[in-house]
N, C-alpha and C positions, 0 to 999 in steps of 0.2 A: 712474749716477750717475758711474760710473768715467769716459765719456765726456765727462760734464760738467766733471767735476775735470780731467784733461785737456785739455780744452779753453781751463778760465779760465788753468790754469799757462803753457798755450802762450800766451796773451793778454800775458801778464808777460813773457817771455823777452826779453832784448835779443839783437839778433842782429848780428854781426861788429864788437862793439866793438871791436876791436883793430885794423881798419881804419879807424876812424872813422867807418862808416856809419851813417846814420839809425835812433833808435829806429823801431820797427813801432809802429803804432797799436795798441791794444788791441781784441780783438775781443768781440762778445758772445755769450755762451753760449746755447745753441738746445736747444729741448728740443721733443720731436716730439709731437703728439698720437697716443694709442691708442684701441683698442675693446676693453672688456673690463667685468668684473663689481663691483659694490659690494657688501660685505655689511656692515651696520654694527651692529655688537655691542657689550655690556658683559657682562666679564669677570669673574669674581669667585671664589673658592674657598672650601669650605664641610665640611659633615660630613652624610655623610646618617645619619637617626635615623626612627624609627618618628611615623607624625603624631599617635598617642595611647598612651601606655605607661602600664600599669594597674599599682600595685602590689596587691598580693592579700596583705591581714593579716588575723591572727586574732581574736575578739571572744570568746575562751577562754581560760584560762590552764591551764598544765598542760605534760605531757611529748607530744612526737611520737611515738605510736607506730605510723604507719605512713604512708611515700611512696607514691604512687604516679604520680609524674608526674618527668619529668629535664628538664634542661635543652635545648632545642631541639623539644622534643615540642608537637606539634599537638592545641591542645583545643579543646570544642564548650563552648557554655554548661552551666552545669548539673553539669561534670564533677567527679569527685571527685580533689581534689587531696592532702590529705593527713588526717590524723585526730589527734586531741590525747585523752590520755588520759580516757575519762569516769566514773571512776569519782566524782568529786566533785560533779558535774552532775546526772549518773543519782541518785547518794543524796539530793540537794535535789530532785529530780523527784517520787522516791519521797515523801519527806517531806510534799511540798507537793498529792501528790494525796490520800495520807493527810487532811489537815488538809480538802481540799475534802469529803471523804465525811463527814467530823465535821460540819461547819458546813451539810451539807445536811440531815442526818438531825435537827440540830438546829433547821434551820427548819422539818423537820416536825411537832417534836415542841412547839413555840411555838405555832405555827398551832392545833393542835389544842387544845392547852391556853387559845389565846384566845376560840376559839368555844364551849368549855365555860363561861370564864368569863363572854361574852356573856350565853349562857342562864339560867347563874345569877344574873347582875345582874338581869335583865328580871324572872326570878319571886322576885326580894327578898331571895336568901340571901347574898348578895355586896356591900359595899361598893362605892363610887365609886373610894375610893382603893385596893383589890384588882385592879380591873379595869384600873386605869391603871398598875398593876403587870406587869400581864399584856401590856397592850399595849408597853409598855416592852418587855419581856424578847422579843416578839416583835420588834423594830425591831431591837434588837443581834444578833439571828441574820440576819436579814436582811443588815446593815451584814458581820456575822462572813462570810457565804458569798459576797458579793461581793468582800471583801478576800482570799477565799483562791482566787478564781478568779482574780484580778489576779495573785496568787501563781504558781497553774497554768500561767497563760500565758508567764510571764517565767522559769518553770523549762522548759517546754516549748521555748521560744527558744533559753536556753542549752544544752539537749542536745540541739538542729541545731547550735551553734554548733563543736560539737566536730568537725564534718565538714566541713573547708574543699573548696568547690566554688568553681571558675573562674565568674567574673561575665559576662565575654564569649568571645567567642570567638578567639583568637590563637595565638602561638606562648610558648614560655617563654623567657625572654631570662637571668634570673638565677633561682639557687635558693639560700636563704640558711639553713638549717637542713637539719639529717642527724636520723635515727632516733636520738631518745633526747635531743634538744634541749629543754631546758625552756624554752617561751615565754611571755611577758607578753598580758594581754589589751589592747587598743588603746584598748578604752574605757577601762580603770580606769587606764592608766599615761599619767603625765604627756606625756612625748615622744609619744604617740602609738601607741607601741609597735612593732616591728621588722617590714620587711615580708620576710613569707616567699616570696615568688616576685615577680618582675617579668613582665608577658606583655606582648606588644603583638599586634597586625595588623601581618601584613607584607606583605601584597597592595599596600597602600599606603604610599609611602614619603615623603619629604619632606627637601628638604638645605637647610639655614639657612643662608646667608652674609652678609657684612655688606658692604655696599658704600657707596664713597666717597659723603659726601653732594653733590661737585660731577656727580653720574652719576644723581641723583636725580629730574630734568627730565624725564630720557628714558622711565624706568621708571614701567610703570602692570601694574596686575592683568590676568592675562588675556593677558598675549605668550608666544609661546613661548620655549622654550629647551632646550637642547642640554648633557645631562650627561655626562661622561667619569668614572671612575672607574679607579686603578692599576692594579686587579686585571685590567680588559678594556680595555685602553690602545684597541685596534682597534674597541671599541665603542661606540657613542651611543647614550645614556638620553633619548628625549624627554621634556621636562617643561611643565608650565605655571608663572608666576606667580603663584601663589595670593593673595598679600598681603603689604604692605609696611608694617611695624609704623611705629608714631607715633613712639615715644621713641628717639631716637638713642642710640649709646654712642659713647664717647671711645675711643680706646685708642693711648698715645703721640701724643695732643696730635691724633691724626686722628679727625673726627667721621665716622660711618659710620653706617647705617641698616641692621636686619635683616631681609632679603628671603626670603621661604618659597618655595620651589620644590617641587611635588608632581612624583611620579614614580609610573607604574605599574610593580608591582614583581610581575606575575601569574608572570614567569618565575622570579622567586625567586634570582636572580642578586647583587642588594644586600643587604648585609645590613649592619647600625647600626653607625657608628662608620668607615665607610669615607669617605676622603678622595674630595673630588669639588671636579672643576673645571666652572664652571658658566660656559654662554654664553649670554646675552639676545639673540634677535633683535629687534633695532629697528625696522630698515627693509634694502631692499635694491634696487638698480637693476641689471637684467641685460641685457649685451652694450650698454653705452651708450659714450658717446665721454667720453673721460679724458685731463686735463691735468695737470700736477705742480703739486701747490701754490705750489712757488716760481718758477711762472710765470703766479700769478694775485694778483689785490689786491682791496681794496675800492674801493668808487669816494674815498672820503674821501683813500685812499692814492694816489691814479692820479697827482697832481702832483709827488709825491716820487718816484714810482717813474720818471716820465718823467724827471727830473732826473738818477736814478742810471743812465739809460739814454744820458745826453746831449741829450736833447730839449729845449728850447726852450720852456719854461711858457707862453710867448705864444703861441705857434702851435697847441695846443691847441685843441680845439675840443668847449668847458665846454657849450652847451648841451644835447647830449645826457646829460651826467651830471647837471644841473639837472632836466632833463625827466624824468629815469628810465625806468624801461622797466615801470613797474605790477605790479613783482612784490610780493614779502609786505611788509606797512605795516613800516614801521622795518629791511627787511631790510640796506639799506645802511649804516646806525648800529649794526647789532648788531656789530660789528668784523670782522678781516679773516678771510675765509674760508679761504682756501689759508697767505699768509704765508710769508715769501720765509724759510724753514729755521724758523719758529717751529710754534706749535703750531695746527691748525684749527681756524677758528672752530667752539665748540658740541661740540666733541668730546668724547667721554667717556675713558677711560681706557679703553685696547686697542681704539680709535679708531672712537668713538661721536659723531658730531654731534648736539649738544641738537637743532637746527633739523630735523631730520628726523625725529624721534620722533614726527608729527601721523601718519605714512603706517602707522603700524604698531600702531595700540592694538587695544585688545584689540575681539573679534570682534563685527559691529554696528553700529559706529563708521560715520559716513557722509563720503565723500570728497567733494570738493570737484566740483564741475561741470567739464565738459569746456569748454574754450574762453574762460575766464574770463583769461586771461593770469598769471595767478598759481600755476599748478598745472601738471604735466608729468607723464607716465607713467613709471613707473619701470622696466617693463620684467618686472617680476615682484613683485609687489604682495604684501603682507602681510597686508590685510584684505579682506573684498568688503563694500560698499559698500550702501546702501538702506535701506528700511524693513522691509524683509521679512526682514532678519538680526536686525534690534532685535523686530522682534514675535515673532521665533521665540524670542529670549533669555527674553522676557518670559512669554511662554509655558511654559516650561521652569522656569522660577522659580517662576509659579504653581502649577505640578503639585507639585514641591519642598514648597512651603507646603500644599498639601493632602493631603501624603503620597502622591500616586499614584507618583511616583518618590523615588530616595534621592539624598542628597548625592553618594555616590560616582557614580552613572548619571549625573548632571550634570555632575561635572569629566570622564566620560568622553565624551560628545556636546561639550560645549564644547571638548575638546583634540581631535576628532576636526573640527571646524567650524574651528577654528583652521587644523589640517592642511592642509586644503582651499584655506585663504584663503591660507596659504605657497606660493603657485606649484604647489598640487597639486590644479588642479578650480578653483581662486576666480579672482575676476574680477580685472584689473591693477588697481591704486592708483593713485592722484597723488599726486603729492610736490611741496610748497611751494619755492618759486625765489626767486632774491633777486639783485638785479643784482651785477657784477663788471667788472673792466677788465682786459684782456690786452693783451699788444704783440706784435703779429703782422708775423713779417718781410717786408718787401714792397720786393723789389729790395737784398736785405743790410744794410735799414735799418730800426729798429722803427716800428711805427706802430700809436696806439691805437685801442683796438676794446670796445663796449662787448658785453658777454655775457649770458645767463642761468646762473646756477648750480642746480646742485641739489645732489644728497649728497655730502659728503666725508668723508673718513677721513686718516687719518696723511700718505699720501703722496697721494693724486690728489684731484681733483675732478670731478664730475661736470658735463659741459658740457651744459647742454639747446638753447640756441639761440645764433645768431651765430658759430659757428665752422664751418670744413668740415674734413673728417677727414683733407686732406692739406696742413695749412696748420701752418707753423713757428713757435713762438712763443720769445721772448724770455725769460730767467731772471733773475729781480732778485735779488741777493744780499743777505743777511739785514743785514750791514754797512753795504752801500751803502743800503739803504732807509732805515735808523736814522739815518744821518748825512746823509741829505739830508730825513728828516722834521724833525730838528733845525734844519738850515740852514732848509727852510721856515719854520717857527716865529718863527726869528731875523728871518727877512725880515720877516714880517708883523709882530712886533712892532715894528721899526723903522719901518713903515710907517704903523702906529696910535700912533705915540707911546710904546712900552714896554710896550704892554697889549695882547692880542690880541683883547680886548673893546672896543677903541677908547680915543679918547683920554678922559681926565679934565678934568672943566671947574674 
């Protein structure tokens, strides 16, 4: 860039003004092609958090008389965490047990009385009314027994509630009670009761980020991500885009969408609350021919760019541009791919071209066939192609539904498949191309040439075909191009009677 700036500055220098010599003609800035790698990524920041945090509350009210865990302790399902004073519930349990014994004895006596009453009624010693009274007494005894059995079950549950146990495996994140704290039952409290502990499984973590809506067209579930935290600046943690939440969030008049990235934390290095920087790999092209963005224009801008370089538009061969090169449908009309100093077409914040996202979808997406003229190998593909991958994913999902494997196992296998796809044993993928225009320096003069463009970031655009590595390109200044675009539009309006759509009748 420094060389380009000095060259442009030198072209405007007036030589030997004091001697009356002629002003030097301005020279065209030159850019050289280069070979390198393009990584198209979307970047965001977020916070590390557990995938699922569990609040442990008590169904019993009373005083905490025993605490068996502290913050940071690892617990298994069913482990005893704390105990509440059981005196009240034990008293209620003993009373319910006594009532149940009385109801059971009463039922036995009532049943025996009913049998004797039936025998006496059959012998003619009891009236119908006396028999019905015995039957009613027996029915009341049965109802009393059922009611006391229900009270006994409830008393047993309340007695069990005074011992608070871990509902699942995990690590204690927070402890909100101490010995002697009097707590309220979560079921009898309008607010639901206070959480005694918060625990979570930390072997699997996630990062919740907010991504600008302009970048959403490139992201999809299953893309690989690289996560770094301030605690380990030299270490990168691999993650996977788990999902993109549908509800947008507006912050400071900017619309963003929550994106969840899951991480394997079997090493235990990541802690909840850490600030994280997330880089989602959308696509990449390794060892490809690169041209500066300010040397590449779209087909629509070819004429204004030629005018900016001093080329007569009447001398341009427009047949090649009208015919196109069979690239991506509508590719020529998708906007300026490189831009003379502007934002690359389709690029996301952090240098992510939206048009390149198709080659880096989730594992199992099918790449276009070779030789179609609309795609070209990236040199470092992001996903393997073919029906085998889709069949494997369908088989894994079927195993999850049948219970043969867990969701965590599925995430691990999917991450391994994506690692293979992203240049570690996976097949090379194809990248969609689009037509573009460059001006090659031939004998010191710019000459228009059609090319096929691939990926693009903030600085460079991949040249798929149409150029050799040793050619030099003319650089089109942004201000020059904008001025010539306006002049070109004015010229077209003047020819069409003041309207770019033709004369009015």
